[in-house]
N, C-alpha and C positions, 0 to 999 in steps of 0.2 A: 079375734086375736089369736094369735097361735100361743100355744102352750109355752113355759120357760124351759129350755133346755138345759143340762147340767154347766151351761156357762151365764145362765140367767137371764137369759136374751130372750124376748119377745117382739113380736112384728105385727103390727095390724094396719088396715089400710085407715088412710087419713079422711078425713070428713073437711069440708069448708070451715067449721068450728076449729079447727087444727091449724088455719092458716097462721093466725099470731105465734103459735109454737114453732112451726117451721121458718118462719120469717126469721126469730129470734136465735134457733140453731144455724141457721145459713149464716146468719152475720159472725155468731162466733167461730165457725169454722172457716168461712171463706176469708176472714180478718188474719186469721192464724196462717193458713195455707197458702192463699193466694197473694198475699201483698207481697212476698219476695220474688213471685214469680212474674205478676203484671203491674205490680204499682198500685200504691193506695187508692191513687184517684180511679184507675178503672174498675177496683175492687168496689168503691163506693157507686160508682155508675152502675155497675152490674147488679150489686145488692138491690138498688133501688129498681132497676128497670126489670130483672128476672127472678128476683128472691124475696121480694117485699110482700108482705100480707097481701096488698091488692092482686100483684101479677101471680101469687098461689091459689088466691081465690078464681081469677080471671082462667089460670090452667085448668084446675080442676072442672069447672063450670064449662071447656072447651074439651072436656073428655081425658085430662090427663089423669093416670091414677098414682096417687102418693102413697108410699109403703112408710110408716116410723117404726124406727127400732128402738127399743128400750133395754136397758141394763138394770134391774132391778128397781124397774119402776121408774128410771131416770131415763128421757129421752136422749138417744146420743147419736142419732143417725137417721137418714133418710134415703128415700129414691123417688123419682118418677118417671114412668113411663106414657108413651104414646104408641097408639097401634096405628101404624101406617100400611095395613095389608100385608104384604109378601114380607115385611121387616117390622119388628116393633123398634121404637127409637127410647132408647135409656138416656132421658133427657138430663137425669141428675141423680147423682150417687156419691154422700158424701157422709162421712163419719168422724166423730169429734175425736182429736187428738189421742186424748187420754183413752179410748175405747178401741182404738185400731190394734190388729194383730189378734183380734178373738173371731175373726171369721164373721164379722158382722155385713162387710161388704158382699162376702160370698153368699149369704143368707138373703139380703135384697137381690142380688144377681139372680140368685134361684127363683125366687118370686117371680122376677120379672121373666125368666125364663119359662116358668110354668105357665103365667099368665100370655106370653105368645105363642107356646105352643097350642094352648087352648084355642087362639084366636086363628089357628092356621097360618103362622108366620112360618119362614124359613131360617131367618136370622133375627138377632139383636145388633142394634148397631148403634155406637155413640158416637160422641167427638169428645177429644182430650188435647188442652192445650198442649203444642210440640215440646216445650220447655217443662213440663210436670213429669219430671221422670220418675218419680216414687208413684204416681198414679198410674202411669204407663206399664210400669212392671209388675202393678198390681194387678192391672187389665190383663197383661199376658198369662200370668199366673192364673185368671179364670177364664182362661181360653178364648180369649179375644185376639184378633190379629190385624195389624194395620192392613186397610185396604186402599188408602188415599189420603189426601191432603185438601184442606180448605181453608181460604182466608175471607172471612165475613164481616164486613162493617156493620157496626150495630149501633152507630149513631156517637155524636160529640166527638167525632176524629178517632175513636175506637174501633180496634178491629179483634177478631177472634181468629188466632194463627192456630188451627187444630190439625191434628190428625184424625182420619175416619175410622174405626175400628168397628168389627164384625166379629160375632160369634155364630158358628153355624148350629142350627138346631137338629 
């Protein structure tokens, strides 16, 4: 675990045993943030398919690396990355609303960048909903640029309508 800095933030690598905590954090963040963007039905579907305890356990077993951020020992955000060789994929980056603006997303991205560089990757890549203006602005501040777009069917008639963003390492 990283030592707390002057903001009281610590970050540690998650383990299988943290899947329930991560799923609860996902539900809180996703319900607040994504419902206005994609609607309650798609939020519920995506929470079950991609952010549930079982999905997180599966991700970790398949090699995704999750990090959990804490403010004063209270879990407030998390990220997940996957090594894709020349690029690392930042699959998840979420911070609770009451903890945004403290540099937590930057700290999580910096950990992902460090991990990617250690693996010899040239870029850190992610996808972000085209209508998620706040997150797109945050990613731009973190050094990401839009390099493409994709529409991905995810089941039950839902799609992810995303930009592809990259950060050169």
